[in-house]
A tleap script that builds the chain and sets N, CA, C and O, in Angstrom:
source leaprc.protein.ff14SB
mol = sequence {
  NMET LEU GLU ALA ASP ASP PRO GLU VAL ARG
  ARG LEU ARG GLU GLU ALA LEU ALA ARG GLN
  ALA ALA GLU MET ALA CYS LYS LYS VAL PHE
  ALA ILE LEU GLY VAL ASP LEU GLY ASN ALA
  ALA GLN VAL GLU GLU PHE ARG ARG ASP LEU
  ARG PHE GLY GLN ALA MET ARG LYS VAL ALA
  GLU LYS GLY VAL THR ALA GLY ILE VAL VAL
  VAL VAL GLY GLY ILE LEU ALA ALA LEU TRP
  VAL GLY LEU GLN MET LYS LEU GLY GLY CLYS
}
set mol.1.N position { 131.240 176.622 177.359 }
set mol.1.CA position { 130.788 177.759 176.581 }
set mol.1.C position { 131.661 177.912 175.308 }
set mol.1.O position { 132.865 177.659 175.339 }
set mol.2.N position { 131.082 178.296 174.290 }
set mol.2.CA position { 131.860 178.450 173.019 }
set mol.2.C position { 132.583 179.788 172.963 }
set mol.2.O position { 132.014 180.844 173.239 }
set mol.3.N position { 133.865 179.705 172.592 }
set mol.3.CA position { 134.661 180.904 172.489 }
set mol.3.C position { 134.731 181.413 171.067 }
set mol.3.O position { 134.475 180.647 170.137 }
set mol.4.N position { 135.053 182.625 170.869 }
set mol.4.CA position { 135.046 183.234 169.520 }
set mol.4.C position { 136.060 182.611 168.650 }
set mol.4.O position { 135.896 182.630 167.430 }
set mol.5.N position { 137.170 182.022 169.222 }
set mol.5.CA position { 138.159 181.367 168.397 }
set mol.5.C position { 137.917 179.905 168.216 }
set mol.5.O position { 138.700 179.222 167.556 }
set mol.6.N position { 136.872 179.418 168.775 }
set mol.6.CA position { 136.456 178.064 168.635 }
set mol.6.C position { 136.166 177.722 167.169 }
set mol.6.O position { 135.405 178.444 166.525 }
set mol.7.N position { 136.738 176.659 166.626 }
set mol.7.CA position { 136.475 176.234 165.226 }
set mol.7.C position { 134.999 176.034 164.922 }
set mol.7.O position { 134.524 176.334 163.827 }
set mol.8.N position { 134.288 175.523 165.910 }
set mol.8.CA position { 132.816 175.287 165.764 }
set mol.8.C position { 132.099 176.582 165.534 }
set mol.8.O position { 131.240 176.685 164.658 }
set mol.9.N position { 132.458 177.597 166.337 }
set mol.9.CA position { 131.797 178.929 166.248 }
set mol.9.C position { 132.116 179.524 164.890 }
set mol.9.O position { 131.253 180.092 164.221 }
set mol.10.N position { 133.377 179.381 164.494 }
set mol.10.CA position { 133.724 179.925 163.165 }
set mol.10.C position { 132.991 179.225 162.076 }
set mol.10.O position { 132.461 179.871 161.172 }
set mol.11.N position { 132.941 177.881 162.131 }
set mol.11.CA position { 132.162 177.125 161.124 }
set mol.11.C position { 130.688 177.585 161.079 }
set mol.11.O position { 130.133 177.752 159.992 }
set mol.12.N position { 130.056 177.788 162.238 }
set mol.12.CA position { 128.660 178.199 162.224 }
set mol.12.C position { 128.505 179.577 161.681 }
set mol.12.O position { 127.522 179.842 160.987 }
set mol.13.N position { 129.447 180.506 161.962 }
set mol.13.CA position { 129.331 181.832 161.377 }
set mol.13.C position { 129.551 181.810 159.868 }
set mol.13.O position { 128.844 182.508 159.141 }
set mol.14.N position { 130.493 181.044 159.390 }
set mol.14.CA position { 130.738 180.897 157.943 }
set mol.14.C position { 129.546 180.289 157.249 }
set mol.14.O position { 129.168 180.703 156.153 }
set mol.15.N position { 128.952 179.294 157.900 }
set mol.15.CA position { 127.731 178.613 157.329 }
set mol.15.C position { 126.577 179.653 157.246 }
set mol.15.O position { 125.909 179.728 156.214 }
set mol.16.N position { 126.345 180.417 158.262 }
set mol.16.CA position { 125.347 181.383 158.276 }
set mol.16.C position { 125.509 182.482 157.195 }
set mol.16.O position { 124.548 182.925 156.567 }
set mol.17.N position { 126.844 182.911 157.013 }
set mol.17.CA position { 127.141 183.888 156.043 }
set mol.17.C position { 126.935 183.338 154.588 }
set mol.17.O position { 126.402 183.998 153.697 }
set mol.18.N position { 127.383 182.140 154.447 }
set mol.18.CA position { 127.173 181.505 153.120 }
set mol.18.C position { 125.682 181.362 152.831 }
set mol.18.O position { 125.258 181.677 151.720 }
set mol.19.N position { 124.892 180.914 153.753 }
set mol.19.CA position { 123.422 180.784 153.589 }
set mol.19.C position { 122.797 182.155 153.214 }
set mol.19.O position { 121.989 182.257 152.291 }
set mol.20.N position { 123.195 183.173 153.948 }
set mol.20.CA position { 122.711 184.493 153.723 }
set mol.20.C position { 123.073 184.968 152.298 }
set mol.20.O position { 122.216 185.501 151.594 }
set mol.21.N position { 124.348 184.774 151.869 }
set mol.21.CA position { 124.792 185.145 150.571 }
set mol.21.C position { 123.994 184.424 149.485 }
set mol.21.O position { 123.580 185.030 148.497 }
set mol.22.N position { 123.788 183.128 149.684 }
set mol.22.CA position { 123.036 182.365 148.696 }
set mol.22.C position { 121.579 182.836 148.563 }
set mol.22.O position { 121.044 182.904 147.456 }
set mol.23.N position { 120.964 183.148 149.663 }
set mol.23.CA position { 119.608 183.668 149.650 }
set mol.23.C position { 119.527 184.987 148.929 }
set mol.23.O position { 118.621 185.208 148.125 }
set mol.24.N position { 120.491 185.891 149.218 }
set mol.24.CA position { 120.533 187.154 148.521 }
set mol.24.C position { 120.723 187.013 147.032 }
set mol.24.O position { 120.072 187.704 146.248 }
set mol.25.N position { 121.651 186.084 146.619 }
set mol.25.CA position { 121.856 185.867 145.211 }
set mol.25.C position { 120.608 185.335 144.525 }
set mol.25.O position { 120.258 185.778 143.431 }
set mol.26.N position { 119.948 184.400 145.155 }
set mol.26.CA position { 118.693 183.849 144.577 }
set mol.26.C position { 117.663 184.905 144.411 }
set mol.26.O position { 117.044 184.977 143.349 }
set mol.27.N position { 117.427 185.764 145.427 }
set mol.27.CA position { 116.480 186.796 145.349 }
set mol.27.C position { 116.824 187.821 144.186 }
set mol.27.O position { 115.946 188.290 143.462 }
set mol.28.N position { 118.092 188.114 144.071 }
set mol.28.CA position { 118.557 189.027 143.012 }
set mol.28.C position { 118.350 188.444 141.630 }
set mol.28.O position { 117.895 189.143 140.725 }
set mol.29.N position { 118.675 187.180 141.454 }
set mol.29.CA position { 118.478 186.540 140.185 }
set mol.29.C position { 116.973 186.462 139.836 }
set mol.29.O position { 116.612 186.756 138.697 }
set mol.30.N position { 116.142 186.101 140.714 }
set mol.30.CA position { 114.725 186.033 140.438 }
set mol.30.C position { 114.108 187.434 140.258 }
set mol.30.O position { 113.119 187.587 139.541 }
set mol.31.N position { 114.695 188.455 140.911 }
set mol.31.CA position { 114.228 189.795 140.770 }
set mol.31.C position { 114.587 190.249 139.319 }
set mol.31.O position { 113.804 190.968 138.697 }
set mol.32.N position { 115.695 189.859 138.811 }
set mol.32.CA position { 116.110 190.172 137.430 }
set mol.32.C position { 115.088 189.513 136.452 }
set mol.32.O position { 114.735 190.079 135.417 }
set mol.33.N position { 114.660 188.361 136.813 }
set mol.33.CA position { 113.710 187.595 135.970 }
set mol.33.C position { 112.268 188.120 136.203 }
set mol.33.O position { 111.365 187.685 135.488 }
set mol.34.N position { 112.021 189.006 137.141 }
set mol.34.CA position { 110.749 189.595 137.362 }
set mol.34.C position { 109.870 188.747 138.293 }
set mol.34.O position { 108.641 188.806 138.238 }
set mol.35.N position { 110.513 187.983 139.119 }
set mol.35.CA position { 109.734 187.110 140.057 }
set mol.35.C position { 110.067 187.481 141.516 }
set mol.35.O position { 111.213 187.441 141.963 }
set mol.36.N position { 108.998 187.839 142.213 }
set mol.36.CA position { 109.151 188.150 143.658 }
set mol.36.C position { 108.938 186.877 144.397 }
set mol.36.O position { 107.829 186.344 144.408 }
set mol.37.N position { 109.973 186.368 145.021 }
set mol.37.CA position { 109.918 185.064 145.734 }
set mol.37.C position { 108.950 185.110 146.906 }
set mol.37.O position { 108.527 184.065 147.400 }
set mol.38.N position { 108.604 186.276 147.343 }
set mol.38.CA position { 107.643 186.393 148.467 }
set mol.38.C position { 106.254 186.360 148.032 }
set mol.38.O position { 105.342 186.308 148.857 }
set mol.39.N position { 106.029 186.388 146.677 }
set mol.39.CA position { 104.669 186.362 146.147 }
set mol.39.C position { 104.447 185.003 145.495 }
set mol.39.O position { 104.985 184.687 144.434 }
set mol.40.N position { 103.631 184.221 146.182 }
set mol.40.CA position { 103.359 182.842 145.786 }
set mol.40.C position { 102.708 182.794 144.368 }
set mol.40.O position { 102.997 181.876 143.600 }
set mol.41.N position { 101.877 183.727 144.036 }
set mol.41.CA position { 101.237 183.744 142.742 }
set mol.41.C position { 102.265 183.933 141.646 }
set mol.41.O position { 102.199 183.264 140.615 }
set mol.42.N position { 103.234 184.851 141.855 }
set mol.42.CA position { 104.289 185.068 140.842 }
set mol.42.C position { 105.173 183.845 140.657 }
set mol.42.O position { 105.542 183.463 139.547 }
set mol.43.N position { 105.494 183.251 141.803 }
set mol.43.CA position { 106.280 181.997 141.706 }
set mol.43.C position { 105.579 180.929 140.946 }
set mol.43.O position { 106.175 180.266 140.097 }
set mol.44.N position { 104.313 180.748 141.238 }
set mol.44.CA position { 103.536 179.654 140.480 }
set mol.44.C position { 103.427 179.993 138.999 }
set mol.44.O position { 103.520 179.111 138.146 }
set mol.45.N position { 103.225 181.295 138.690 }
set mol.45.CA position { 103.173 181.715 137.240 }
set mol.45.C position { 104.488 181.411 136.583 }
set mol.45.O position { 104.506 180.928 135.450 }
set mol.46.N position { 105.590 181.675 137.247 }
set mol.46.CA position { 106.919 181.426 136.724 }
set mol.46.C position { 107.090 179.915 136.439 }
set mol.46.O position { 107.606 179.506 135.398 }
set mol.47.N position { 106.620 179.093 137.439 }
set mol.47.CA position { 106.698 177.659 137.226 }
set mol.47.C position { 105.880 177.203 136.038 }
set mol.47.O position { 106.349 176.357 135.277 }
set mol.48.N position { 104.670 177.727 135.843 }
set mol.48.CA position { 103.876 177.407 134.694 }
set mol.48.C position { 104.555 177.838 133.340 }
set mol.48.O position { 104.491 177.143 132.326 }
set mol.49.N position { 105.187 179.006 133.410 }
set mol.49.CA position { 105.884 179.434 132.198 }
set mol.49.C position { 107.031 178.513 131.881 }
set mol.49.O position { 107.285 178.233 130.709 }
set mol.50.N position { 107.743 178.025 132.899 }
set mol.50.CA position { 108.845 177.050 132.639 }
set mol.50.C position { 108.285 175.722 132.084 }
set mol.50.O position { 108.865 175.128 131.176 }
set mol.51.N position { 107.176 175.283 132.633 }
set mol.51.CA position { 106.632 174.015 132.183 }
set mol.51.C position { 106.165 174.183 130.731 }
set mol.51.O position { 106.332 173.282 129.909 }
set mol.52.N position { 105.571 175.359 130.425 }
set mol.52.CA position { 105.084 175.623 128.988 }
set mol.52.C position { 106.303 175.628 128.060 }
set mol.52.O position { 106.249 175.053 126.973 }
set mol.53.N position { 107.405 176.273 128.478 }
set mol.53.CA position { 108.636 176.298 127.665 }
set mol.53.C position { 109.141 174.898 127.457 }
set mol.53.O position { 109.578 174.561 126.356 }
set mol.54.N position { 109.098 174.082 128.461 }
set mol.54.CA position { 109.563 172.707 128.348 }
set mol.54.C position { 108.729 171.928 127.352 }
set mol.54.O position { 109.254 171.199 126.511 }
set mol.55.N position { 107.395 172.100 127.464 }
set mol.55.CA position { 106.521 171.401 126.539 }
set mol.55.C position { 106.736 171.867 125.088 }
set mol.55.O position { 106.695 171.061 124.159 }
set mol.56.N position { 106.960 173.140 124.913 }
set mol.56.CA position { 107.221 173.649 123.498 }
set mol.56.C position { 108.527 173.080 122.994 }
set mol.56.O position { 108.635 172.710 121.824 }
set mol.57.N position { 109.531 173.004 123.872 }
set mol.57.CA position { 110.838 172.425 123.387 }
set mol.57.C position { 110.651 170.963 122.963 }
set mol.57.O position { 111.171 170.523 121.938 }
set mol.58.N position { 109.924 170.257 123.750 }
set mol.58.CA position { 109.635 168.815 123.388 }
set mol.58.C position { 108.911 168.655 122.096 }
set mol.58.O position { 109.240 167.784 121.291 }
set mol.59.N position { 107.910 169.500 121.884 }
set mol.59.CA position { 107.133 169.469 120.653 }
set mol.59.C position { 108.077 169.868 119.500 }
set mol.59.O position { 108.021 169.224 118.453 }
set mol.60.N position { 108.916 170.862 119.630 }
set mol.60.CA position { 109.852 171.260 118.574 }
set mol.60.C position { 110.829 170.148 118.267 }
set mol.60.O position { 111.152 169.913 117.102 }
set mol.61.N position { 111.305 169.459 119.290 }
set mol.61.CA position { 112.288 168.325 119.058 }
set mol.61.C position { 111.573 167.267 118.255 }
set mol.61.O position { 112.137 166.733 117.300 }
set mol.62.N position { 110.288 166.936 118.634 }
set mol.62.CA position { 109.576 165.935 117.861 }
set mol.62.C position { 109.318 166.369 116.444 }
set mol.62.O position { 109.340 165.550 115.525 }
set mol.63.N position { 109.075 167.630 116.259 }
set mol.63.CA position { 108.848 168.148 114.902 }
set mol.63.C position { 110.063 168.028 114.002 }
set mol.63.O position { 109.982 167.627 112.841 }
set mol.64.N position { 111.230 168.406 114.612 }
set mol.64.CA position { 112.538 168.255 113.887 }
set mol.64.C position { 112.767 166.811 113.501 }
set mol.64.O position { 113.180 166.496 112.385 }
set mol.65.N position { 112.483 165.933 114.469 }
set mol.65.CA position { 112.689 164.498 114.169 }
set mol.65.C position { 111.758 164.022 113.112 }
set mol.65.O position { 112.178 163.236 112.263 }
set mol.66.N position { 110.510 164.443 113.098 }
set mol.66.CA position { 109.567 164.099 112.055 }
set mol.66.C position { 110.038 164.641 110.728 }
set mol.66.O position { 109.987 163.930 109.724 }
set mol.67.N position { 110.488 165.865 110.692 }
set mol.67.CA position { 110.991 166.465 109.454 }
set mol.67.C position { 112.188 165.687 108.880 }
set mol.67.O position { 112.282 165.475 107.671 }
set mol.68.N position { 113.063 165.283 109.737 }
set mol.68.CA position { 114.259 164.490 109.263 }
set mol.68.C position { 113.754 163.189 108.708 }
set mol.68.O position { 114.228 162.769 107.653 }
set mol.69.N position { 112.824 162.525 109.349 }
set mol.69.CA position { 112.274 161.235 108.873 }
set mol.69.C position { 111.637 161.413 107.525 }
set mol.69.O position { 111.804 160.552 106.662 }
set mol.70.N position { 110.891 162.523 107.292 }
set mol.70.CA position { 110.271 162.761 106.040 }
set mol.70.C position { 111.260 162.960 104.888 }
set mol.70.O position { 111.122 162.412 103.794 }
set mol.71.N position { 112.312 163.818 105.222 }
set mol.71.CA position { 113.337 164.103 104.222 }
set mol.71.C position { 114.093 162.840 103.841 }
set mol.71.O position { 114.281 162.576 102.653 }
set mol.72.N position { 114.533 162.047 104.825 }
set mol.72.CA position { 115.268 160.849 104.564 }
set mol.72.C position { 114.380 159.818 103.834 }
set mol.72.O position { 114.845 159.117 102.935 }
set mol.73.N position { 113.118 159.739 104.230 }
set mol.73.CA position { 112.169 158.823 103.512 }
set mol.73.C position { 112.026 159.230 102.084 }
set mol.73.O position { 112.011 158.366 101.208 }
set mol.74.N position { 111.915 160.548 101.788 }
set mol.74.CA position { 111.769 161.028 100.426 }
set mol.74.C position { 112.970 160.745 99.602 }
set mol.74.O position { 112.839 160.386 98.432 }
set mol.75.N position { 114.132 160.890 100.152 }
set mol.75.CA position { 115.383 160.595 99.533 }
set mol.75.C position { 115.445 159.102 99.123 }
set mol.75.O position { 115.747 158.724 97.991 }
set mol.76.N position { 115.119 158.272 100.188 }
set mol.76.CA position { 115.168 156.866 99.929 }
set mol.76.C position { 114.165 156.377 98.855 }
set mol.76.O position { 114.447 155.496 98.044 }
set mol.77.N position { 112.971 157.016 98.911 }
set mol.77.CA position { 111.991 156.705 97.834 }
set mol.77.C position { 112.444 157.078 96.484 }
set mol.77.O position { 112.294 156.305 95.537 }
set mol.78.N position { 113.007 158.264 96.357 }
set mol.78.CA position { 113.517 158.715 95.079 }
set mol.78.C position { 114.676 157.772 94.587 }
set mol.78.O position { 114.719 157.443 93.401 }
set mol.79.N position { 115.559 157.361 95.439 }
set mol.79.CA position { 116.625 156.423 95.112 }
set mol.79.C position { 116.048 155.085 94.631 }
set mol.79.O position { 116.506 154.489 93.656 }
set mol.80.N position { 114.995 154.637 95.384 }
set mol.80.CA position { 114.397 153.348 94.990 }
set mol.80.C position { 113.702 153.435 93.623 }
set mol.80.O position { 113.806 152.513 92.813 }
set mol.81.N position { 112.996 154.540 93.370 }
set mol.81.CA position { 112.341 154.678 92.040 }
set mol.81.C position { 113.368 154.814 90.967 }
set mol.81.O position { 113.239 154.224 89.895 }
set mol.82.N position { 114.389 155.583 91.237 }
set mol.82.CA position { 115.492 155.751 90.228 }
set mol.82.C position { 116.162 154.418 89.959 }
set mol.82.O position { 116.463 154.117 88.804 }
set mol.83.N position { 116.407 153.607 90.978 }
set mol.83.CA position { 117.020 152.299 90.820 }
set mol.83.C position { 116.142 151.382 90.032 }
set mol.83.O position { 116.618 150.670 89.148 }
set mol.84.N position { 114.855 151.384 90.336 }
set mol.84.CA position { 113.897 150.520 89.573 }
set mol.84.C position { 113.883 150.969 88.113 }
set mol.84.O position { 113.962 150.108 87.236 }
set mol.85.N position { 113.787 152.266 87.797 }
set mol.85.CA position { 113.799 152.776 86.475 }
set mol.85.C position { 115.070 152.311 85.660 }
set mol.85.O position { 115.011 151.867 84.513 }
set mol.86.N position { 116.244 152.469 86.408 }
set mol.86.CA position { 117.500 152.136 85.769 }
set mol.86.C position { 117.581 150.630 85.516 }
set mol.86.O position { 117.984 150.228 84.425 }
set mol.87.N position { 117.241 149.846 86.408 }
set mol.87.CA position { 117.369 148.399 86.249 }
set mol.87.C position { 116.199 147.772 85.445 }
set mol.87.O position { 116.382 146.816 84.692 }
set mol.88.N position { 115.044 148.326 85.628 }
set mol.88.CA position { 113.909 147.774 85.005 }
set mol.88.C position { 113.619 148.343 83.604 }
set mol.88.O position { 112.939 147.718 82.790 }
set mol.89.N position { 114.144 149.519 83.356 }
set mol.89.CA position { 113.963 150.199 82.095 }
set mol.89.C position { 112.496 150.654 81.813 }
set mol.89.O position { 112.096 150.850 80.665 }
set mol.90.N position { 111.752 150.803 82.870 }
set mol.90.CA position { 110.333 151.238 82.731 }
set mol.90.C position { 110.231 152.706 82.520 }
set mol.90.O position { 109.128 153.235 82.386 }
savepdb mol mol.pdb
quit
């Protein structure tokens, strides 16, 4: 039989306490975000919102990259035209 001073009993109690604290913390964080973890519809809506945010971030990153390419391309084209005019005298 397991005694109260048994290290295994202590470990099991600490593990249960840690699990309970983690669950409470998660519920509190999601409650602050407005998501009831017991409501499957709210959880799924939250997941869709996260996926949408991820998609928007990726689109924005591509847009910034495209903008940088356009600006660099414009600068290189202007330098090329300027060099041709300087060397060619046209």
